[in-house]
C-alpha positions as CSV (number, residue, x, y, z in Angstrom):
1,M,-4.2,-6.7,-45.8
2,I,-0.9,-5.8,-44.3
3,K,1.6,-8.7,-43.8
4,G,4.7,-8.5,-41.8
5,K,7.1,-10.1,-39.3
6,T,8.2,-9.0,-35.9
7,T,11.9,-8.8,-35.0
8,T,11.5,-12.2,-33.2
9,G,10.1,-13.8,-36.3
10,F,6.3,-13.8,-35.6
11,E,4.5,-13.5,-38.9
12,F,1.3,-11.4,-38.8
13,E,-1.5,-10.1,-41.0
14,I,-3.6,-7.1,-40.2
15,D,-6.7,-6.0,-42.0
16,E,-6.0,-2.3,-42.8
17,R,-9.4,-1.4,-41.5
18,A,-8.2,-2.5,-38.0
19,L,-5.7,0.3,-38.0
20,K,-8.4,2.8,-38.9
21,N,-10.8,1.5,-36.2
22,Y,-11.8,4.3,-33.9
23,E,-12.7,1.9,-31.1
24,L,-9.1,0.5,-31.2
25,L,-7.8,4.1,-30.9
26,E,-10.1,4.7,-27.9
27,I,-8.8,1.5,-26.2
28,L,-5.2,2.4,-26.9
29,N,-5.8,5.7,-25.2
30,D,-6.9,3.9,-22.1
31,V,-4.1,1.2,-22.0
32,D,-1.8,3.3,-19.8
33,E,-4.5,3.6,-17.1
34,N,-5.7,0.0,-17.6
35,P,-2.9,-2.3,-18.9
36,L,-5.3,-5.2,-19.0
37,L,-6.8,-3.7,-22.1
38,I,-3.8,-4.8,-24.1
39,T,-5.5,-8.2,-24.5
40,K,-8.4,-6.5,-26.3
41,V,-6.0,-4.5,-28.4
42,T,-4.2,-7.6,-29.5
43,K,-7.4,-9.4,-30.6
44,M,-8.8,-6.3,-32.3
45,L,-5.5,-5.8,-34.2
46,I,-4.6,-9.3,-35.3
47,G,-7.7,-11.4,-34.5
48,D,-8.4,-14.1,-31.9
49,E,-6.6,-17.0,-33.8
50,A,-3.4,-14.9,-34.4
51,A,-3.5,-13.7,-30.8
52,E,-3.3,-17.3,-29.6
53,K,-0.4,-18.0,-32.0
54,L,1.4,-14.9,-30.7
55,K,1.0,-16.3,-27.1
56,D,2.5,-19.6,-28.3
57,H,5.3,-17.6,-30.0
58,V,6.3,-15.9,-26.7
59,R,5.6,-18.8,-24.4
60,D,8.8,-20.0,-22.7
61,E,9.9,-23.6,-22.0
62,D,7.8,-23.7,-18.8
63,G,4.6,-22.6,-20.6
64,F,4.8,-19.1,-19.2
65,V,3.5,-16.2,-21.3
66,S,5.2,-13.0,-20.2
67,T,3.1,-9.8,-20.3
68,E,6.3,-7.9,-21.0
69,E,7.1,-10.1,-24.0
70,M,3.6,-9.8,-25.3
71,S,3.7,-6.0,-25.0
72,K,7.0,-5.9,-26.9
73,E,5.5,-8.0,-29.7
74,I,2.4,-5.8,-30.0
75,A,4.6,-2.7,-30.1
76,D,6.7,-4.3,-32.8
77,I,3.6,-5.3,-34.8
78,F,2.4,-1.7,-34.6
79,K,5.8,-0.4,-35.7
80,A,6.1,-2.9,-38.5
81,S,2.6,-2.3,-39.8
82,Q,3.1,1.4,-39.9
83,E,6.4,1.0,-41.8
84,L,4.7,-1.4,-44.3
85,K,1.7,0.8,-44.7
86,N,3.9,3.8,-45.7
């Protein structure tokens, strides 16, 4: 299990197997063509429960969850997990 924290303070855990999941790699390859796949990437990477917590983490005072902020967090999770893994 890889544990880490994003630059904004979101604490996450990733099963190392998730980073080695070929299906995740396939979806990541298609995200540029279909940005809606980022929701699936998020759930495959950190799980459904943590994905909900991440949405709450980026939710603003009006209850809005920015796709831009979610994308930044996911990128940060990938970066942090690679650094922790090495």
